[in-house]
KEPA-20444 format. One record per residue (C-alpha): residue in one letter; residue number from 0; x, y, z. Coordinates in steps of 0.1 Angstrom, whole numbers, always signed. Each point is the difference from the previous one (the first is absolute). Layout:
% KEPA-20444
SITE  resn  resi     xx     yy     zz
SITE     A   NUM      X      Y      Z
...
//
This chain:
% KEPA-20444
SITE  resn  resi     xx     yy     zz
SITE     M     0    +60   -117   +552
SITE     H     1    -13    +27    -22
SITE     P     2    -11     -5    -36
SITE     L     3    +23    +13    -27
SITE     H     4     -6    +36    -13
SITE     E     5     -7     +5    -36
SITE     T     6    +35    +13     -6
SITE     D     7    +19    -26    +20
SITE     P     8    +21    -25    -19
SITE     T     9    -15    -34     -4
SITE     D    10    +33    -18     -6
SITE     M    11    +36     +5    +13
SITE     G    12    +26    -23    -13
SITE     R    13    -14    -35     +2
SITE     Y    14    -25    +10    +26
SITE     R    15    -37     +6     -6
SITE     L    16    -12    +27    +25
SITE     A    17    -32     -9    +18
SITE     G    18     -5    +30    +24
SITE     R    19    +16    +26    +21
SITE     L    20    +16     -9    +34
SITE     G    21    +11    +34    +10
SITE     A    22    +23    +30     -8
SITE     G    23    +33    +12    +12
SITE     G    24    +20    +32     -5
SITE     M    25    +15    -10    -33
SITE     G    26    -26    -23    -16
SITE     D    27    -30    -23     +3
SITE     V    28     -1    -36    +11
SITE     Y    29    -22    -25    -19
SITE     L    30    -10    -36     +5
SITE     G    31    +14    -18    -30
SITE     R    32     +0    -36    -12
SITE     T    33    +23    -19    -22
SITE     P    34    -13    -20    -29
SITE     G    35     +1    -30    +23
SITE     G    36    -21    +18    +26
SITE     R    37    +26     +8    +26
SITE     P    38     -9    +32    +19
SITE     A    39    +25    +28     +5
SITE     A    40     +1    +36    +13
SITE     V    41    +10    +21    -30
SITE     K    42    +14    +35     +8
SITE     V    43     +0    +24    -30
SITE     I    44    +19    +32     +1
SITE     S    45    -22    +31     -6
SITE     A    46     +4    +18    -33
SITE     Q    47    +15    +32    +15
SITE     F    48    +28    -21    +15
SITE     Q    49     +9    -20    -31
SITE     S    50    +26    +25     -9
SITE     D    51    +10    +13    +35
SITE     P    52    +36    -12     +7
SITE     Q    53     -4     +3    +38
SITE     A    54    -33    -20     +0
SITE     L    55    +14    -26    -23
SITE     S    56    +31     -4    +22
SITE     R    57    -22     -6    +30
SITE     F    58    -22    -25    -20
SITE     R    59    +31    -19    -12
SITE     R    60    +14     +0    +35
SITE     E    61    -33    -15    +13
SITE     V    62     +2    -28    -26
SITE     E    63    +36     -7     +9
SITE     T    64     -9     -1    +37
SITE     L    65    -27    -25     -6
SITE     R    66    +24    -21    -21
SITE     T    67    +24     +0    +29
SITE     V    68    -24     -7    +29
SITE     H    69    -14    -35     +3
SITE     S    70    -21     -5    +31
SITE     A    71    -32    -17    +12
SITE     Y    72    -10    +35    +11
SITE     T    73     +3    +18    -33
SITE     A    74    -17     -3    -34
SITE     A    75    +23    -15    -26
SITE     L    76     +8    +18    -33
SITE     I    77    -12    -19    -30
SITE     D    78     +5    +22    -31
SITE     A    79    +10    +36     -7
SITE     E    80     +6    +24    -29
SITE     V    81    +26    +26     +9
SITE     T    82    +16     +8    -34
SITE     T    83    -29     +9    -24
SITE     P    84    -32    +19     +9
SITE     P    85    -25     -6    +12
SITE     Y    86    +19    -10    +31
SITE     W    87    -16    -26    +23
SITE     M    88     +7    -28    +24
SITE     A    89    -20    -30    +12
SITE     T    90     +3    -15    +34
SITE     E    91    -17    -29    +18
SITE     Y    92    -36     +9     +8
SITE     I    93     -7     -1    +37
SITE     P    94    -37     +4     +8
SITE     G    95     -9    +14    +34
SITE     P    96     -6    +33    +19
SITE     T    97    +28    +22    +11
SITE     L    98     +7     +3    +37
SITE     A    99    -14    +35     -2
SITE     D   100    -33    -13    -14
SITE     A   101     -2    -27    +27
SITE     V   102     +5    +25    +28
SITE     R   103    -24    +25    -15
SITE     N   104    -27    -27     -5
SITE     T   105     +4    -20    +32
SITE     G   106    +17    +23    +24
SITE     P   107    +33     -6    +20
SITE     L   108    +13    -35     -3
SITE     P   109     +5    -23    +30
SITE     P   110    +34     +1    +17
SITE     Q   111     +7    -37     -7
SITE     L   112     -6     +5    -37
SITE     C   113    +21    +31     -1
SITE     R   114    +29    -18    +16
SITE     A   115     -2    -27    -26
SITE     L   116     -3    +26    -28
SITE     L   117    +31    +18    +14
SITE     A   118    +20    -32     +0
SITE     A   119    -11     -9    -36
SITE     L   120     +7    +34    -14
SITE     A   121    +34     +2    +18
SITE     E   122     +9    -33    -15
SITE     G   123     -9    +14    -34
SITE     L   124    +20    +31     +7
SITE     T   125    +30    -23     +8
SITE     D   126     -3    -16    -34
SITE     I   127     +0    +35    -16
SITE     H   128    +29    +14    +20
SITE     V   129    +22    -31     -5
SITE     R   130     +0     +8    -37
SITE     G   131    +11    +36     +7
SITE     V   132    -33    +16     -7
SITE     L   133    -20    +26    +20
SITE     H   134    -37     +2     -4
SITE     R   135     -3    +36    +13
SITE     D   136    -38     +2     -1
SITE     I   137    -14    -26    +24
SITE     K   138    -34    +10    +11
SITE     P   139    -35    -16     +5
SITE     Q   140     -9     +7    -37
SITE     N   141    +30    -20    -12
SITE     V   142     -8    -31    +20
SITE     I   143    -25    -25    -16
SITE     L   144    -17    -26    +22
SITE     S   145     +0    -29    -24
SITE     A   146    -13    -35     +5
SITE     T   147    +36    -12     +5
SITE     G   148    +11    +27    +23
SITE     P   149    +10    +37     -1
SITE     Q   150    +18    +14    -31
SITE     L   151    +21    +31     -4
SITE     I   152     -8    +19    -32
SITE     D   153    +10    +31    -18
SITE     F   154    +38     +2     -4
SITE     G   155     -3    +32    -20
SITE     I   156    +24    +20    +21
SITE     A   157    +21    -29    +12
SITE     R   158    +38     +1     -5
SITE     G   159    +32    -17    +11
SITE     F   160    +19     +9    +31
SITE     E   161    +26    +21    -20
SITE     P   162     -6    +37     -6
SITE     S   163    -21     +8    -31
SITE     D   164     +0    +30    -22
SITE     L   165    -38     -3     -1
SITE     T   166     -2     +9    +37
SITE     Q   167     +3    +38     +4
SITE     A   168    +15    +17    +30
SITE     G   169    -27    +15    +22
SITE     V   170    -27    -24    -11
SITE     A   171    -15    -26    +23
SITE     I   172    -12    -30    -19
SITE     G   173    -32    -18    +12
SITE     T   174    -34     +9    +14
SITE     P   175     -5    +24    +29
SITE     G   176     -6    -19    +33
SITE     F   177    +21    -29    -13
SITE     I   178    +32    +19     -8
SITE     A   179    +28     -5    +25
SITE     P   180    +12    +30    +20
SITE     E   181    +35     -2    -14
SITE     T   182    -14     +0    -35
SITE     I   183    -20    +32     +8
SITE     T   184    +29    +19    +16
SITE     E   185    +30    -13    -19
SITE     S   186    -14    -18    -32
SITE     V   187    +16    -32    +13
SITE     T   188    -15    -33    -11
SITE     G   189    +11    -34    +10
SITE     P   190    -13    -34    +13
SITE     A   191    -10    +17    +33
SITE     A   192    -23    +24    -19
SITE     D   193    -19    -30    -14
SITE     V   194     -3    -14    +36
SITE     F   195    -14    +33    +11
SITE     A   196    -26     +0    -27
SITE     L   197     -9    -36     +9
SITE     G   198     -5     +9    +36
SITE     A   199    -22    +30     -9
SITE     T   200    -20    -23    -23
SITE     L   201     -7    -24    +29
SITE     A   202     -8    +30    +23
SITE     H   203    -28     +9    -25
SITE     A   204    -12    -36     -1
SITE     L   205     -2     -2    +38
SITE     T   206    -17    +34     +6
SITE     G   207    -18     +8    -33
SITE     R   208    +15    +35     +4
SITE     P   209    +28    +17    -20
SITE     P   210    +32     -8    +19
SITE     Y   211     +9    +36     +5
SITE     G   212    -34    +15     -1
SITE     E   213    -18    +21    -26
SITE     G   214     +9    +35    -13
SITE     S   215    +21    +17    -26
SITE     M   216    +31    -18    -13
SITE     M   217    +21    +25    +19
SITE     T   218    -19     -8    +33
SITE     V   219     +4    -38     -6
SITE     A   220    +37     +4     -8
SITE     Y   221     +5    +20    +32
SITE     R   222    -17    -27    +21
SITE     T   223    +20    -27    -17
SITE     V   224    +33    +17    +10
SITE     H   225     -9    +11    +35
SITE     E   226    -28    -22    +13
SITE     E   227     -7    -37     +6
SITE     V   228    -22    -22    -22
SITE     D   229    -37     -1    +10
SITE     L   230     -5    -33    +18
SITE     R   231    -27    +10    +24
SITE     G   232    -21    -30    +11
SITE     V   233    +24    -26    -14
SITE     P   234    +11    -28    +24
SITE     A   235    +34     +6    +15
SITE     D   236    +18    -30    -15
SITE     I   237     -6     +7    -36
SITE     A   238     +0    +38     +6
SITE     E   239    +36     -3    +12
SITE     L   240    +10    -20    -31
SITE     V   241    -16    +25    -24
SITE     A   242    +15    +29    +20
SITE     S   243    +34    -15     -4
SITE     C   244     -5     -1    -38
SITE     T   245     -9    +36     -1
SITE     H   246    +27    +12    +24
SITE     R   247    +13    +35    -11
SITE     D   248    +36    -13     +1
SITE     P   249     +4    -23    -30
SITE     G   250    +29    -18    +18
SITE     R   251    -24    -12    +27
SITE     R   252    -26    -16    -24
SITE     P   253     +2    -37     -3
SITE     D   254     +9    -14    -34
SITE     P   255    -27    -20    -18
SITE     Q   256    +13    -35    +10
SITE     R   257     +1    +12    +36
SITE     I   258    -36    +11     -3
SITE     V   259     -9    -35    -11
SITE     D   260    +18    -15    +30
SITE     L   261    -17    +24    +24
SITE     C   262    -34     -7    -13
SITE     G   263     +5    -37     +6
SITE     T   264    -33    -10    -14
SITE     G   265     +6    -30    -22
SITE     T   266    -37     +5     -9
SITE     D   267    -16    -12    -32
SITE     L   268    -12    +35     -7
SITE     V   269    -25     -9    -27
SITE     Q   270    -18    -24    +23
SITE     L   271     -8    +27    +26
SITE     P   272    -37     +8     -2
SITE     A   273     +8    +37     +4
SITE     Y   274    +23     -1    -30
SITE     R   275    -26    -18    -21
SITE     R   276    -26    +26     +9
SITE     A   277    +24    +28     -8
SITE     A   278    +11    -16    -33
SITE     A   279    -37     -5    -10
SITE     T   280     -7    +37     +1
SITE     T   281     +1    +19    -33
SITE     A   282     +7    +35     -8
SITE     P   283    -31    +20     -9
SITE     V   284     -4     +1    -38
SITE     A   285    -20    +29    -14
SITE     A   286    -24     -5    -29
SITE     P   287    +13    +11    -33
SITE     P   288    -15    +31    -16
SITE     A   289    -33     -4    -18
SITE     A   290     +6    -11    -36
SITE     A   291    -24    +26    -13
SITE     A   292    +21    +29    +14
SITE     P   293    +37     -9     +3
SITE     E   294    +21    +24    +20
SITE     A   295    +35    +11     -5
SITE     T   296    +23    -24    +19
SITE     A   297    +37     +8     +5
SITE     P   298    +25    -15     -7
SITE     A   299    -20    -20    -25
SITE     A   300     -8    +20    -32
SITE     E   301    -37     -5     +2
SITE     Q   302    -23    +22    -21
SITE     A   303    -18    +25    +22
SITE     T   304    -35    +14     -2
SITE     A   305    -13    +33    +12
SITE     V   306     -1     +7    +37
SITE     S   307    -30    +22     +4
SITE     Q   308    -12     -2    +36
SITE     A   309     +0    +33    +19
SITE     A   310    +26     +2    +28
SITE     T   311    -27     +1    +27
SITE     A   312    -21    -29    -12
SITE     L   313     -8    -21    +31
SITE     V   314    +10    -37     -3
SITE     A   315    -12    -21    +28
SITE     A   316    +15    +22    +27
SITE     P   317     +0    -17    +34
SITE     A   318     -9    +32    +17
SITE     P   319     -8    +36     -8
SITE     T   320    +32    +16    -14
SITE     A   321    +11    +33    -13
SITE     A   322     -3     +7    -37
SITE     A   323    +32     +0    -19
SITE     T   324     +5    +34    -17
SITE     V   325    +29     +4    -24
SITE     F   326    +17    +34     +4
SITE     A   327    +17    +17    -28
SITE     P   328    +34    +17     +2
SITE     G   329     -1    +31    +21
SITE     A   330    -29    -12    +22
SITE     A   331     +5    +15    +34
SITE     Q   332    -13    -29    +21
SITE     A   333    -29    -23     +1
SITE     P   334    -35    +15     +0
SITE     P   335    -26    -14    +24
SITE     A   336     -2    -37     -2
SITE     T   337    -33    -14    -12
SITE     M   338    -12    -29    +20
SITE     L   339    -17    -27    -20
SITE     D   340    -25    -25    +13
SITE     S   341     +9    -35    -12
SITE     A   342    -35     -5    -14
SITE     G   343     -3    +34    -15
SITE     P   344     +7    +12    -35
SITE     A   345    +35    +10     -9
SITE     P   346     +7    +35    -13
SITE     A   347    +20     +5    -32
SITE     G   348    +38     +1     +3
SITE     T   349    +15    +35     -2
SITE     V   350    +32    +18     -4
SITE     A   351     +2    +31    +21
SITE     S   352    +17    +31    -12
SITE     A   353    +18    +24    +22
SITE     G   354    -18    +32     +6
SITE     S   355    -31    -11    -18
SITE     A   356    -32    -19     +7
SITE     A   357     +0    -15    -35
SITE     S   358     +6    -37     -4
SITE     V   359     +1    -24    -29
SITE     T   360     -7    -37     -1
SITE     A   361    +31    -21     +4
SITE     E   362    +12    -12    -34
SITE     P   363     +0    -37     -9
SITE     V   364    +32    -16    -11
SITE     T   365     +3    -24    -29
SITE     A   366    +34    -17     -3
SITE     A   367    +17    -30    -16
SITE     T   368    +24    -13    +25
SITE     A   369    +36    -13     -3
SITE     A   370    +22    -17    +26
SITE     A   371     +3    +18    +33
SITE     K   372    +15     -5    +34
SITE     S   373    -19    -11    +31
SITE     G   374    -13    +19    +30
SITE     W   375    +12     +0    +37
SITE     R   376     -1    -34    +17
SITE     D   377    +34    -15     -6
SITE     P   378    +28    +25     +3
SITE     R   379    +36    -12     -7
SITE     R   380    +24    +29     +3
SITE     L   381     -1    +25    +28
SITE     A   382    +20    +32     -8
SITE     L   383    +18    +10    +31
SITE     G   384     -1    +38     +0
SITE     A   385     -9     -2    +36
SITE     V   386    +25     +5    +28
SITE     L   387    -10    -25    +28
SITE     T   388    +12    +13    +33
SITE     A   389     -7    -12    +36
SITE     G   390    -25    +27     +5
SITE     A   391    -16     +9    -33
SITE     V   392     -2     -5    -37
SITE     T   393    +11    +29    -22
SITE     A   394    -13     -6    -35
SITE     T   395    +16    +15    -30
SITE     V   396    -13    -23    -26
SITE     F   397    -17    -33    +10
SITE     G   398    -19    -18    -27
SITE     F   399     -3    -32    -20
SITE     W   400    +19     -6    -32
SITE     G   401    +11    -30    -19
SITE     S   402    -20    -28    -15
SITE     G   403    -35    +12     +2
SITE     D   404     -9    -28    +24
SITE     G   405     -7    +26    +26
SITE     K   406    -18    +17    -27
SITE     E   407    +29    +21     -8
SITE     S   408    +23     +9    -28
SITE     E   409    +30    -21    -11
SITE     A   410    +17    +32    -12
SITE     G   411     +1    +14    +36
SITE     E   412    -21    +31     -4
SITE     R   413    -10    +16    +33
SITE     P   414    -31    +20     +8
SITE     S   415     +5    +36    -12
SITE     S   416     +8    +27    +25
SITE     N   417    -26    +19    +20
SITE     Q   418     +7    +31    -22
SITE     S   419    -12    -19    -31
SITE     R   420    -32     -8    +18
SITE     S   421     -8    +35    +11
SITE     E   422    -24     +8    -28
SITE     G   423    -34    -13     +9
SITE     R   424    +12    -11    +34
SITE     P   425     -3    +28    +26
SITE     L   426     +9    -15    +34
SITE     P   427    -26     -1    +27
SITE     P   428     +9    +15    +34
SITE     E   429    +16    -23    +25
SITE     D   430    -30     +0    +23
SITE     G   431    -23     -8    -29
SITE     G   432    -19    +32     +3
SITE     D   433     -4    +29    -23
SITE     P   434    +30    +24     -4
SITE     P   435     -2    +31    +22
SITE     S   436     -9    +31    -19
SITE     E   437    -14    +34     +9
SITE     Q   438    -37     +4     -8
SITE     P   439    -11    +30    -19
SITE     G   440     -5    +29    +23
SITE     E   441    +23    -13    +28
SITE     A   442    +24    +23    +17
SITE     G   443    +32     +3    -19
SITE     S   444    -15    -12    -33
SITE     D   445     +8    +18    -32
SITE     N   446    -32    -13    -15
SITE     P   447    -30    +12    +19
SITE     A   448    -32    -17    -10
SITE     A   449    -24    +17    -23
SITE     P   450    -32     +6    +17
SITE     D   451    -21    -22    -23
SITE     E   452    +26    -28     -6
SITE     P   453     -7    -32    +18
SITE     V   454    +27    -19    +17
SITE     Q   455     +4    -35    -14
SITE     D   456     +3    -30    +22
SITE     A   457    +34    -17     +0
SITE     P   458     +1    -34    -18
SITE     E   459     -2    -31    +22
SITE     A   460    +29    -23     +7
SITE     P   461     +3    -32    -20
SITE     P   462    -19    -30    +13
SITE     E   463    +18    -24    +24
SITE     S   464     -2    -28    -26
SITE     L   465    -12     -3    -36
SITE     V   466    -15    -30    -19
SITE     V   467     +3     +4    -38
SITE     P   468    -19    -24    -23
SITE     A   469    +11     -8    -35
SITE     G   470     +0    +27    -26
SITE     L   471    +25    +24    +16
SITE     T   472    +22    +18    -24
SITE     L   473    +29    +23     +9
SITE     K   474    +19    +22    -25
SITE     I   475    +32    +18     +6
SITE     G   476     -4    +23    +31
SITE     E   477    -33    -15    +11
SITE     F   478     -5    -17    +33
SITE     I   479    -23    -15    +25
SITE     Q   480     +5     +5    +37
SITE     A   481     -8    -13    +35
SITE     A   482    +13    +13    +33
SITE     R   483    +33    -19     +0
SITE     A   484     +3    -11    -36
SITE     K   485     +0    +19    -33
SITE     L   486     +3    -18    -33
SITE     I   487    +12    +23    -28
SITE     M   488    +12     -3    -36
SITE     D   489    +33    +19     +4
SITE     Q   490    +11    +26    -25
SITE     D   491    +27    -25    -13
SITE     G   492    -26    -28     -5
SITE     N   493     +7    -19    +32
SITE     L   494    -30    -13    +20
SITE     V   495     +9    +11    +35
SITE     L   496    -16     -5    +34
SITE     L   497     +7    +29    +24
SITE     D   498     -6     +1    +37
SITE     E   499    -16    +28    +20
SITE     N   500    +33    +19     +0
SITE     G   501     +4     -2    -38
SITE     E   502    +28    -25     +2
SITE     A   503     +1    -29    -26
SITE     R   504     -8    -33    +17
SITE     W   505     -3    -20    -32
SITE     S   506     +5     +4    -38
SITE     N   507     -5    -23    -30
SITE     Q   508    +35    +11    -12
SITE     Q   509    -12     +4    -36
SITE     P   510     +2    +36    -11
SITE     G   511    -10    +12    -35
SITE     P   512    -17    +28    -19
SITE     D   513    -38     +1     -1
SITE     F   514     -5    -31    +20
SITE     I   515    -34     -8    +14
SITE     T   516    -12    -23    +27
SITE     T   517    -32    -20     -1
SITE     F   518    -16    -23    +27
SITE     Q   519    -18    -25    -22
SITE     T   520    -32    -20     +5
SITE     D   521    +21    -32     +1
SITE     G   522    +17    +13    +32
SITE     N   523    +33     +9    -17
SITE     L   524    +17    +33     +6
SITE     V   525    +18     +9    -32
SITE     V   526    +23    +28    -12
SITE     Y   527     -1     +6    -37
SITE     D   528    +24    +21    -22
SITE     A   529    -10    +25    -26
SITE     A   530     -2    -28    -26
SITE     H   531    -25    -19    +22
SITE     Q   532    +25    -27     +9
SITE     A   533     -1    -13    +35
SITE     R   534    +32     +9    +19
SITE     W   535     -8    -12    +35
SITE     A   536    -28    -19    +17
SITE     S   537     -9    -13    +34
SITE     R   538     -7    -35    -15
SITE     T   539    -34     -3    +17
SITE     D   540    -19     -7    -32
SITE     G   541    -28    -25     +2
SITE     A   542    -14    +16    +32
SITE     E   543    -32    +17    -12
SITE     G   544    -16    +19    +28
SITE     A   545    +33     +8    +17
SITE     V   546     +4    +35    +14
SITE     L   547    +30    +23     +6
SITE     E   548     +3    +12    +36
SITE     L   549    +20    +29    +14
SITE     R   550     -2    -11    +36
SITE     A   551     +1    +20    +32
SITE     D   552    +35    -14     +9
SITE     G   553    +15    +13    -33
SITE     N   554     +0    -33    -18
SITE     M   555    -14     -4    -36
SITE     V   556    -16    -33     -7
SITE     I   557    -19    -18    -27
SITE     T   558    -25    -22    +18
SITE     K   559    -30    -22     -8
SITE     D   560    -24    -17    +23
SITE     G   561    +22     +8    +30
SITE     Q   562    +32    -15    -15
SITE     D   563    +29    +23     -8
SITE     L   564    +13     -8    -35
SITE     W   565    +27    +26     -2
SITE     Q   566    +14    +28    +22
SITE     T   567    +27    +26     +1
SITE     D   568     +9    -10    +36
SITE     T   569     +1    +37    +11
SITE     A   570    -20     -2    +33
SITE     H   571    +16    +24    +25
//
């Protein structure tokens, strides 16, 4: 649990808020207590959604779902305010790590434990389905390992079996790697899609790997439709059971009650030593920002202070890394990378201008923040502008939109077109080398070299990877670049990650005039509008010393002490 920020509420309804438990796409979750001392998880809708009809419809649907579902495997709804702002709800507080935390901290779980977990979660799914409700976002992050057994949480995109006007054609609901093939290709959701997600969740628990590998969302979606779930190294008996849950044909998946019967454990799950070890793990909690220098934290409206470190200041780099240079609009390509020794002094951050050797110190940013949406980790809606065929994926538009849980926009904006990114973004040659050109004085050249005019060396290619400490600032058109990843503030104000071919792999989906991006000393990557209000954030505040990495595989990651806190999931 994190301490409250200065601008967090201290009371909500009859609940006294004691600290922060986490954050979702539409709001923040606090540990609250009634006057009598009863703990509860209090979810408060963010300010920017308080007047958003679509977001409020989703919130009210979640409240109604929790009122409907009563199960030993779900947190009970206690209170809610759905008619008058501020909107909030209180559910039973369930302490414990998520299944994702347990696997990350202890490694793959034993097959016996996974079989018992599968039986318990399938029983919980039976309780949900019998009331006509689909969860639609089962994944390791939405399973809590409590002292009394596993619990399914986050019914934010749950709905009934009947068609809903809140589900759009061509949109796959869920999280990549856990979305059923029929949902990807036909936008079909049903009980079998929940079974698929449950099987994929157990595959992750058994292997410690993403069920359909890593890569871009389009790559993962293609594998989900055309390949088998990754069960390498899993014993045959439980592998067969999990494989049946993730069968590509929904009609051949067992229903939840059949899964319970097939597991045949009858085991007191919480008495298993492996479960108790897993349930005893805790998610890493980053220290809060120093009180003397609070940083802007989105979505909470926390007062910001100046961010003045130069973009190339070296912060506990684990190995020598290339200096991050911010390129202004029109910059042809990266100049020679400067290699920094981890123990050496850091040069001042600069903004390079095209056609000039002049540079200026990167400007600090001072901003008072307001509510903002989160960064990448938890996507909810996958826009299907991709045609998935037996041999290839043809992408027209393929991005995240919806709740912001995947760090995306509820309004459904998409990354802007390649044309809109052309300024300040000349594309590198496909082979990574310099573009061919005739040298002065070559045969056929219309520009013979002057006798005394020296021939300048071509600029070097971008470094394979880039580690950027706190203090980075990007204005419209400015960018930093590694060989396979280029982070740019687009002309429309979107923060966009391009690959080596200039194609958008990720966007924060929050365009606007005169936006500016800052990587703060508290580890938070924040986009501010012209009024210095936070419009988007990675939600990695409280991680002083974190660095931003553009990795050699094309992924962009915020990491600290070897632990990835946030990523765009764009490895390719």
